[in-house]
BAPATOR-655773 format. One record per residue (C-alpha): x negated, y, z; residue number from 1. Coordinates in nm, 2 decimals, always signed. Layout:
REM BAPATOR-655773
{{X,Y,Z},NUM};
...
//
This chain:
REM BAPATOR-655773
{{-1.17,+2.29,-1.24},1};
{{-1.12,+1.93,-1.12},2};
{{-0.99,+1.82,-1.49},3};
{{-1.28,+2.03,-1.68},4};
{{-1.54,+1.77,-1.43},5};
{{-1.32,+1.47,-1.51},6};
{{-1.34,+1.54,-1.88},7};
{{-1.74,+1.63,-1.91},8};
{{-1.80,+1.31,-1.69},9};
{{-1.71,+1.09,-1.95},10};
{{-2.03,+1.14,-2.13},11};
{{-2.11,+0.80,-2.28},12};
{{-2.45,+0.81,-2.45},13};
{{-2.39,+0.56,-2.74},14};
{{-2.41,+0.54,-3.08},15};
{{-2.13,+0.40,-3.32},16};
{{-2.13,+0.18,-3.61},17};
{{-1.87,-0.02,-3.83},18};
{{-1.85,-0.31,-4.09},19};
{{-1.63,-0.47,-4.37},20};
{{-1.41,-0.78,-4.28},21};
{{-1.57,-0.97,-4.58},22};
{{-1.92,-1.00,-4.38},23};
{{-1.96,-1.32,-4.20},24};
{{-2.30,-1.20,-3.98},25};
{{-2.49,-0.95,-3.86},26};
{{-2.82,-0.78,-3.99},27};
{{-2.88,-0.46,-3.79},28};
{{-3.22,-0.29,-3.94},29};
{{-3.41,-0.10,-3.68},30};
{{-3.70,+0.13,-3.69},31};
{{-3.83,+0.29,-3.37},32};
{{-4.12,+0.55,-3.48},33};
{{-4.42,+0.53,-3.20},34};
{{-4.33,+0.18,-3.13},35};
{{-4.55,-0.08,-3.20},36};
{{-4.61,-0.44,-3.16},37};
{{-4.36,-0.54,-2.88},38};
{{-4.02,-0.71,-2.84},39};
{{-3.66,-0.52,-2.84},40};
{{-3.33,-0.66,-2.67},41};
{{-3.02,-0.66,-2.80},42};
{{-2.77,-0.62,-2.54},43};
{{-2.40,-0.55,-2.45},44};
{{-2.17,-0.39,-2.22},45};
{{-1.86,-0.60,-2.01},46};
{{-1.71,-0.37,-1.82},47};
{{-1.95,-0.25,-1.52},48};
{{-2.19,-0.53,-1.64},49};
{{-2.48,-0.56,-1.94},50};
{{-2.64,-0.89,-2.09},51};
{{-2.81,-0.96,-2.35},52};
{{-2.73,-1.12,-2.67},53};
{{-3.04,-1.12,-2.90},54};
{{-3.42,-1.04,-2.93},55};
{{-3.67,-0.89,-3.24},56};
{{-3.99,-0.85,-3.23},57};
{{-4.11,-0.50,-3.36},58};
{{-4.41,-0.47,-3.60},59};
{{-4.73,-0.26,-3.65},60};
{{-4.45,+0.02,-3.77},61};
{{-4.19,-0.01,-3.56},62};
{{-3.96,-0.23,-3.75},63};
{{-3.75,-0.48,-3.60},64};
{{-3.44,-0.71,-3.70},65};
{{-3.17,-0.82,-3.51},66};
{{-2.96,-1.08,-3.71},67};
{{-2.75,-1.41,-3.64},68};
{{-2.51,-1.62,-3.90},69};
{{-2.20,-1.52,-3.69},70};
{{-2.01,-1.20,-3.62},71};
{{-2.08,-1.04,-3.32},72};
{{-1.81,-0.93,-3.09},73};
{{-1.72,-0.59,-3.13},74};
{{-1.83,-0.33,-2.84},75};
{{-2.12,-0.13,-2.77},76};
{{-2.44,-0.25,-2.79},77};
{{-2.74,-0.17,-2.62},78};
{{-3.10,-0.16,-2.84},79};
{{-3.29,-0.19,-2.51},80};
{{-3.65,-0.05,-2.51},81};
{{-3.98,-0.26,-2.35},82};
{{-3.96,+0.03,-2.08},83};
{{-3.61,-0.09,-1.98},84};
{{-3.43,+0.26,-2.13},85};
{{-3.15,+0.20,-2.42},86};
{{-2.94,+0.35,-2.68},87};
{{-2.62,+0.25,-2.78},88};
{{-2.45,+0.11,-3.08},89};
{{-2.11,+0.07,-3.16},90};
{{-2.05,-0.29,-3.33},91};
{{-1.73,-0.32,-3.51},92};
{{-1.62,-0.41,-3.85},93};
{{-1.97,-0.31,-4.02},94};
{{-2.21,-0.53,-3.84},95};
{{-2.50,-0.43,-4.13},96};
{{-2.70,-0.11,-4.13},97};
{{-2.95,+0.05,-4.06},98};
{{-3.12,+0.30,-3.79},99};
{{-3.39,+0.49,-3.70},100};
{{-3.52,+0.68,-3.41},101};
{{-3.80,+0.83,-3.21},102};
{{-3.94,+0.68,-2.89},103};
{{-3.96,+1.00,-2.73},104};
{{-3.63,+1.10,-2.77},105};
{{-3.40,+0.84,-2.94},106};
{{-3.05,+1.06,-2.86},107};
{{-3.22,+1.31,-3.07},108};
{{-3.34,+1.20,-3.33},109};
{{-3.12,+0.91,-3.40},110};
{{-2.99,+0.87,-3.75},111};
{{-2.78,+0.59,-3.94},112};
{{-2.77,+0.41,-4.28},113};
{{-2.48,+0.29,-4.40},114};
{{-2.24,+0.39,-4.09},115};
{{-2.07,+0.73,-4.14},116};
{{-1.91,+0.65,-3.75},117};
{{-2.25,+0.64,-3.64},118};
{{-2.37,+1.00,-3.79},119};
{{-2.01,+1.14,-3.69},120};
{{-2.10,+0.98,-3.33},121};
{{-2.41,+1.13,-3.27},122};
{{-2.29,+1.47,-3.35},123};
{{-2.03,+1.39,-3.10},124};
{{-2.27,+1.31,-2.85},125};
{{-2.51,+1.60,-2.89},126};
{{-2.18,+1.82,-2.82},127};
{{-2.08,+1.62,-2.54},128};
{{-2.46,+1.73,-2.39},129};
{{-2.44,+2.08,-2.43},130};
{{-2.09,+2.08,-2.30},131};
{{-2.23,+1.93,-1.99},132};
{{-2.50,+2.15,-1.96},133};
{{-2.27,+2.45,-2.01},134};
{{-2.03,+2.27,-1.74},135};
{{-2.34,+2.26,-1.50},136};
{{-2.42,+2.60,-1.56},137};
{{-2.01,+2.74,-1.47},138};
{{-2.01,+2.51,-1.16},139};
{{-2.35,+2.75,-1.03},140};
{{-2.20,+3.05,-1.15},141};
{{-1.84,+2.94,-0.93},142};
{{-2.08,+2.83,-0.63},143};
{{-2.18,+3.19,-0.67},144};
{{-1.94,+3.36,-0.67},145};
{{-1.83,+3.24,-0.34},146};
{{-1.54,+3.49,-0.21},147};
{{-1.54,+3.73,-0.51},148};
{{-1.24,+3.60,-0.65},149};
{{-1.22,+3.82,-0.97},150};
{{-1.60,+3.67,-1.06},151};
{{-1.41,+3.30,-0.97},152};
{{-1.11,+3.39,-1.21},153};
{{-1.35,+3.49,-1.46},154};
{{-1.55,+3.15,-1.46},155};
{{-1.27,+2.93,-1.43},156};
{{-1.12,+3.09,-1.76},157};
{{-1.46,+2.99,-1.90},158};
{{-1.42,+2.64,-1.76},159};
{{-1.04,+2.62,-1.92},160};
{{-1.27,+2.73,-2.26},161};
{{-1.49,+2.44,-2.23},162};
{{-1.21,+2.17,-2.15},163};
{{-0.99,+2.32,-2.47},164};
{{-1.33,+2.26,-2.66},165};
{{-1.36,+1.89,-2.53},166};
{{-1.02,+1.83,-2.60},167};
{{-0.99,+1.96,-2.96},168};
{{-1.33,+1.75,-3.06},169};
{{-1.13,+1.41,-2.88},170};
{{-0.83,+1.46,-3.08},171};
{{-1.05,+1.52,-3.43},172};
{{-1.19,+1.23,-3.35},173};
{{-0.89,+1.05,-3.34},174};
{{-0.73,+1.17,-3.61},175};
{{-1.02,+1.15,-3.85},176};
{{-1.10,+0.80,-3.73},177};
{{-0.77,+0.70,-3.71},178};
{{-0.79,+0.29,-3.71},179};
{{-1.14,+0.26,-3.64},180};
{{-1.29,+0.17,-3.34},181};
{{-1.47,+0.55,-3.29},182};
{{-1.10,+0.68,-3.29},183};
{{-1.00,+0.39,-3.06},184};
{{-1.28,+0.53,-2.83},185};
{{-1.22,+0.87,-2.81},186};
{{-0.81,+0.82,-2.75},187};
{{-0.95,+0.60,-2.47},188};
{{-1.20,+0.88,-2.28},189};
{{-0.91,+1.10,-2.34},190};
{{-0.67,+1.16,-2.02},191};
{{-0.31,+1.18,-2.14},192};
{{-0.14,+1.50,-2.14},193};
{{+0.10,+1.57,-1.87},194};
{{+0.46,+1.74,-2.02},195};
{{+0.54,+2.09,-1.79},196};
{{+0.74,+2.00,-1.51},197};
{{+1.09,+2.18,-1.58},198};
{{+1.08,+2.36,-1.22},199};
{{+1.16,+2.77,-1.18},200};
{{+0.88,+2.92,-1.07},201};
{{+1.11,+3.08,-0.81},202};
{{+1.16,+2.78,-0.64},203};
{{+1.00,+2.82,-0.25},204};
{{+0.87,+2.43,-0.31},205};
{{+0.73,+2.52,-0.66},206};
{{+0.39,+2.41,-0.60},207};
{{+0.46,+2.09,-0.43},208};
{{+0.67,+2.00,-0.69},209};
{{+0.50,+2.06,-0.98},210};
{{+0.21,+1.82,-0.82},211};
{{+0.44,+1.60,-0.77},212};
{{+0.58,+1.59,-1.13},213};
{{+0.21,+1.53,-1.22},214};
{{+0.15,+1.25,-1.00},215};
{{+0.42,+1.03,-1.11},216};
{{+0.39,+1.13,-1.46},217};
{{+0.02,+1.03,-1.42},218};
{{+0.07,+0.72,-1.20},219};
{{+0.34,+0.57,-1.51},220};
{{+0.11,+0.70,-1.81},221};
{{-0.23,+0.69,-1.69},222};
{{-0.34,+0.40,-1.95},223};
{{-0.11,+0.52,-2.26},224};
{{-0.42,+0.61,-2.44},225};
{{-0.55,+0.26,-2.41},226};
{{-0.47,+0.00,-2.68},227};
{{-0.46,-0.30,-2.47},228};
{{-0.45,-0.51,-2.82},229};
{{-0.81,-0.43,-2.87},230};
{{-1.04,-0.64,-2.71},231};
{{-1.33,-0.48,-2.84},232};
{{-1.27,-0.21,-2.54},233};
{{-1.36,-0.46,-2.29},234};
{{-1.72,-0.48,-2.39},235};
{{-1.75,-0.07,-2.31},236};
{{-1.76,+0.11,-1.99},237};
{{-1.44,+0.24,-2.04},238};
{{-1.16,+0.03,-1.97},239};
{{-1.32,-0.07,-1.61},240};
{{-1.41,+0.28,-1.53},241};
{{-1.07,+0.38,-1.60},242};
{{-0.89,+0.07,-1.40},243};
{{-1.12,+0.18,-1.12},244};
{{-1.06,+0.55,-1.13},245};
{{-0.68,+0.49,-1.12},246};
{{-0.64,+0.25,-0.82},247};
{{-0.92,+0.41,-0.65},248};
{{-0.86,+0.82,-0.73},249};
{{-0.51,+0.89,-0.87},250};
{{-0.28,+0.63,-0.72},251};
{{-0.16,+0.69,-0.35},252};
{{-0.30,+0.37,-0.14},253};
{{+0.04,+0.22,-0.04},254};
{{+0.08,-0.15,-0.09},255};
{{+0.40,-0.17,-0.22},256};
{{+0.34,+0.09,-0.51},257};
{{-0.04,-0.02,-0.58},258};
{{+0.14,-0.38,-0.60},259};
{{+0.35,-0.27,-0.88},260};
{{+0.12,-0.09,-1.05},261};
{{-0.11,-0.38,-1.06},262};
{{+0.12,-0.58,-1.21},263};
{{+0.25,-0.34,-1.45},264};
{{-0.11,-0.30,-1.58},265};
{{-0.15,-0.69,-1.58},266};
{{+0.17,-0.70,-1.82},267};
{{+0.05,-0.45,-2.04},268};
{{-0.29,-0.64,-2.07},269};
{{-0.10,-0.94,-2.26},270};
{{-0.11,-0.75,-2.59},271};
{{-0.41,-0.93,-2.58},272};
{{-0.55,-1.32,-2.46},273};
{{-0.87,-1.22,-2.34},274};
{{-0.75,-0.85,-2.23},275};
{{-0.53,-1.07,-2.01},276};
{{-0.80,-1.24,-1.85},277};
{{-1.03,-0.95,-1.78},278};
{{-0.74,-0.68,-1.65},279};
{{-0.61,-0.99,-1.42},280};
{{-0.92,-1.16,-1.28},281};
{{-1.09,-0.75,-1.23},282};
{{-0.78,-0.69,-1.03},283};
{{-0.78,-1.00,-0.83},284};
{{-1.13,-0.97,-0.72},285};
{{-1.10,-0.56,-0.64},286};
{{-0.82,-0.66,-0.42},287};
{{-0.94,-0.96,-0.24},288};
{{-1.22,-0.80,-0.13},289};
{{-1.08,-0.42,-0.11},290};
{{-1.16,-0.27,+0.22},291};
{{-0.86,-0.03,+0.22},292};
{{-0.63,-0.15,+0.48},293};
{{-0.31,-0.30,+0.29},294};
{{-0.45,-0.40,-0.05},295};
{{-0.50,-0.78,+0.05},296};
{{-0.12,-0.79,-0.01},297};
{{-0.18,-0.69,-0.36},298};
{{-0.41,-1.00,-0.39},299};
{{-0.15,-1.24,-0.28},300};
{{+0.11,-1.07,-0.52},301};
{{-0.12,-1.14,-0.82},302};
{{-0.21,-1.49,-0.70},303};
{{+0.16,-1.60,-0.64},304};
{{+0.28,-1.41,-0.97},305};
{{+0.00,-1.55,-1.18},306};
{{-0.22,-1.81,-1.02},307};
{{+0.00,-2.01,-0.80},308};
{{+0.25,-2.01,-1.16},309};
{{+0.02,-2.16,-1.42},310};
{{-0.06,-1.83,-1.57},311};
{{-0.42,-1.76,-1.54},312};
{{-0.50,-2.05,-1.81},313};
{{-0.90,-1.99,-1.79},314};
{{-0.86,-2.10,-1.44},315};
{{-0.99,-2.45,-1.34},316};
{{-0.77,-2.63,-1.05},317};
{{-1.08,-2.59,-0.81},318};
{{-1.03,-2.19,-0.83},319};
{{-0.69,-2.19,-0.80},320};
{{-0.67,-2.37,-0.52},321};
{{-0.95,-2.13,-0.36},322};
{{-0.71,-1.83,-0.46},323};
{{-0.42,-2.00,-0.34},324};
{{-0.55,-2.10,+0.00},325};
{{-0.68,-1.75,+0.06},326};
{{-0.32,-1.60,-0.01},327};
{{-0.16,-1.85,+0.18},328};
{{-0.41,-1.72,+0.44},329};
{{-0.35,-1.35,+0.43},330};
{{+0.02,-1.35,+0.35},331};
{{+0.14,-1.43,+0.72},332};
{{-0.02,-1.11,+0.84},333};
{{+0.02,-0.85,+0.62},334};
{{+0.15,-0.48,+0.68},335};
{{+0.51,-0.48,+0.73},336};
{{+0.56,-0.84,+0.84},337};
{{+0.66,-0.93,+1.18},338};
{{+0.35,-1.07,+1.33},339};
{{+0.32,-1.46,+1.38},340};
{{+0.39,-1.53,+1.75},341};
{{+0.14,-1.65,+2.04},342};
{{+0.24,-1.82,+2.34},343};
{{-0.11,-1.83,+2.55},344};
{{-0.25,-1.84,+2.90},345};
{{-0.48,-1.65,+3.11},346};
{{-0.73,-1.74,+3.31},347};
{{-0.48,-1.80,+3.58},348};
{{-0.29,-2.03,+3.33},349};
{{+0.03,-1.83,+3.36},350};
{{+0.16,-1.80,+2.98},351};
{{+0.21,-1.47,+2.80},352};
{{+0.40,-1.46,+2.50},353};
{{+0.33,-1.20,+2.23},354};
{{+0.68,-1.11,+2.11},355};
{{+0.80,-1.07,+2.50},356};
{{+0.56,-0.77,+2.55},357};
{{+0.74,-0.44,+2.57},358};
{{+0.56,-0.15,+2.45},359};
{{+0.57,+0.12,+2.17},360};
{{+0.25,-0.02,+2.06},361};
{{+0.08,-0.35,+2.10},362};
{{-0.29,-0.47,+2.00},363};
{{-0.41,-0.80,+1.97},364};
{{-0.74,-0.80,+1.99},365};
{{-0.95,-1.09,+1.88},366};
{{-1.27,-1.12,+2.04},367};
{{-1.57,-1.29,+2.22},368};
{{-1.80,-1.13,+2.48},369};
{{-2.11,-1.32,+2.32},370};
{{-2.04,-1.10,+2.00},371};
{{-2.27,-0.81,+1.94},372};
{{-2.01,-0.59,+1.76},373};
{{-1.78,-0.68,+2.03},374};
{{-1.98,-0.57,+2.31},375};
{{-1.97,-0.25,+2.12},376};
{{-1.63,-0.24,+2.04},377};
{{-1.47,-0.39,+2.36},378};
{{-1.58,-0.10,+2.60},379};
{{-1.43,+0.18,+2.35},380};
{{-1.14,-0.02,+2.37},381};
{{-1.12,+0.02,+2.72},382};
{{-1.10,+0.40,+2.74},383};
{{-0.85,+0.40,+2.49},384};
{{-0.63,+0.14,+2.69},385};
{{-0.68,+0.32,+3.01},386};
{{-0.61,+0.66,+2.82},387};
{{-0.26,+0.53,+2.68},388};
{{-0.15,+0.25,+2.89},389};
{{+0.13,+0.46,+3.04},390};
{{+0.26,+0.55,+2.76},391};
{{+0.36,+0.27,+2.65},392};
{{+0.08,+0.10,+2.49},393};
{{-0.05,-0.26,+2.56},394};
{{-0.33,-0.47,+2.45},395};
{{-0.30,-0.87,+2.41},396};
{{-0.67,-0.94,+2.39},397};
{{-0.72,-1.33,+2.26},398};
{{-1.11,-1.49,+2.34},399};
{{-1.19,-1.70,+2.05},400};
{{-1.43,-1.94,+2.17},401};
{{-1.42,-2.19,+2.47},402};
{{-1.66,-2.07,+2.74},403};
{{-1.43,-2.01,+3.00},404};
{{-1.68,-1.92,+3.27},405};
{{-1.83,-1.62,+3.04},406};
{{-1.51,-1.51,+2.95},407};
{{-1.36,-1.46,+3.30},408};
{{-1.70,-1.30,+3.42},409};
{{-1.72,-1.07,+3.16},410};
{{-1.33,-0.93,+3.19},411};
{{-1.44,-0.91,+3.60},412};
{{-1.73,-0.74,+3.52},413};
{{-1.58,-0.50,+3.26},414};
{{-1.22,-0.46,+3.44},415};
{{-1.06,-0.57,+3.13},416};
{{-0.69,-0.52,+3.30},417};
{{-0.49,-0.59,+2.99},418};
{{-0.34,-0.92,+2.87},419};
{{-0.64,-1.17,+2.86},420};
{{-0.55,-1.50,+2.70},421};
{{-0.72,-1.79,+2.52},422};
{{-0.66,-2.09,+2.38},423};
{{-0.86,-2.40,+2.53},424};
{{-0.70,-2.66,+2.33},425};
{{-0.72,-2.49,+2.01},426};
{{-0.38,-2.55,+1.92},427};
{{-0.23,-2.23,+1.87},428};
{{-0.30,-2.18,+1.54},429};
{{-0.44,-1.84,+1.56},430};
{{-0.73,-1.87,+1.33},431};
{{-0.50,-1.92,+1.02},432};
{{-0.23,-1.75,+1.13},433};
{{-0.42,-1.42,+1.13},434};
{{-0.70,-1.48,+0.95},435};
{{-0.99,-1.48,+1.23},436};
{{-1.30,-1.56,+1.06},437};
{{-1.53,-1.32,+1.25},438};
{{-1.48,-1.07,+1.57},439};
{{-1.37,-0.84,+1.68},440};
{{-1.03,-0.80,+1.51},441};
{{-0.76,-0.58,+1.59},442};
{{-0.42,-0.58,+1.48},443};
{{-0.17,-0.28,+1.55},444};
{{+0.20,-0.40,+1.60},445};
{{+0.52,-0.16,+1.64},446};
{{+0.75,-0.19,+1.92},447};
{{+0.91,-0.50,+1.66},448};
{{+0.61,-0.66,+1.65},449};
{{+0.54,-0.55,+1.30},450};
{{+0.21,-0.49,+1.17},451};
{{+0.16,-0.12,+1.11},452};
{{-0.22,-0.17,+1.06},453};
{{-0.51,-0.44,+1.10},454};
{{-0.86,-0.48,+1.07},455};
{{-0.90,-0.10,+1.17},456};
{{-1.21,+0.07,+1.41},457};
{{-1.09,+0.18,+1.75},458};
{{-1.14,+0.54,+1.63},459};
{{-0.89,+0.51,+1.35},460};
{{-0.65,+0.30,+1.62},461};
{{-0.69,+0.63,+1.89},462};
{{-0.55,+0.83,+1.58},463};
{{-0.27,+0.59,+1.53},464};
{{-0.17,+0.63,+1.91},465};
{{-0.16,+0.98,+1.90},466};
{{+0.06,+1.01,+1.63},467};
{{+0.29,+0.68,+1.73},468};
{{+0.32,+0.77,+2.08},469};
{{+0.40,+1.15,+2.05},470};
{{+0.72,+1.03,+1.86},471};
//
C-alpha cells in the first residue's frame, strides 16, 4: 500500500517538447484561448525553486511568442499565466514548437504541434490524474473497511493492480522514448525494483530478514534510475525530491551510514560538472542546517573531503573560509567523540574537571539565568536530576556569562545542587570547543565522556536516562 502511494504521489503536471541539435535558438509559439492583452512569463524549475527567464506579450487573440537567439538549458519550463497558475513544458532538443490551451483548463485542453513527446506526455498526465483519483477512492474504501480483513484484502488487490498499471505505463515510456528526455524523466520517476530475497519462508525471522534485504538494496540502489550525466534533470523537481526522500525517509539516520551515503552520491554526480556542483551544494546545505542529531558530522565530512581539498571549483575563497570555519567548530563535539575537557571553578572558587566526574551519564549544560528559554529548561532539568542523581547521573552546568551575583542568586534560589561552574576570565574556550552560540544547550556524555547526544530537549534526555541507566 505504501509503495502505491509513493508511485502515485510522483505526479508532475507538466508537458514535454523536443528539438533538433541543428537549432541554435528557441521559438515557442503559445496560444491561450480565453486570454488577451496581457503578459505571459516563461520560467523553469531548479530543484525546489522556480525562476523566470523570459516574458511575452499576449495579443487580442491569446497569441504570444517566447523567442531568443540562444538555446535554453534543457529542463522543465513553466508557462506562467497572469493569475500565477502555470503549466509546464519540457525543453530539450527541439526548441521550436507551438502549443495551444484553454485558460479554463490548460491540462485538459493542451495540445502541441511539432512535438510528439509533448503529446505523449499529455496522455500520461491525464492517465496519472485518473490513477490518483482512483487511489484516493481506494484509500477511502480501505479506511471504511476498518477491521473487516476480507474487505481490506480486496482493496489491497485493487491497489496492487493500480500500482501495476502505473509501472507498466512508466516502462512503456522508458522503452518508447529511450534516448529522449521523456524517457529519462519516466525512468527517474520510477522506483528501483528490489529483487526477491532468497530466504526460506519457514525461517522464523522471515519478515524481518525480508525487510532488511529490501532496506539494504534500496539504500545501495535508490538512485540507479537517475542519469547523473544528464544535467537537464537539474531543471526539474525530480532530483531534489528524490534526494530528500532518500535522506529523510529511506536511509536510517545513523551518522556514519548517512555520511558514506552522501559521499557515494556526490561521487555518482561526478558524471556531469553541473550535477556535481548541485548535488554537493545541496547536501552541504542540508546537513549543515539539519535538525537531526549527529547529522552535522555529515557536513564536516563533506567540507573536509571536497571544499577544503579544493574540489568545489565554483566556491570563492570567502565561502570556503566560512565552510572551513564552521566545520572546525563542529568537529570537536561530534557524536561519538570524547568531549573536550573543561576545568572550571564553582561559586566558591573550587575547580571541577569534567573528565574527573564519576558517573554513568553526565550532562554538560550551558545556560544563562537571564535567558528566557533557560528559565523554562532549567527547572525541568532540575527535576530530572533529582530523579536520577542516585542512579549514576551528574550535571556539569556551565554559566556562559559574567554576572556572578545574578548567577549565584539563581543557584541559591532554585537549589541547583549539581556541579555549577563558570569561566570568569573566559580563558577555557568553551564556546568554540562546544560550538555554543546560544543557550540553553545540553550535551550527554557516557561514562568515558564520549558524546552520545547533544542539543536535545529535557524530554529526550529523560528517555536516554531511562534507557542508559537501566543497563
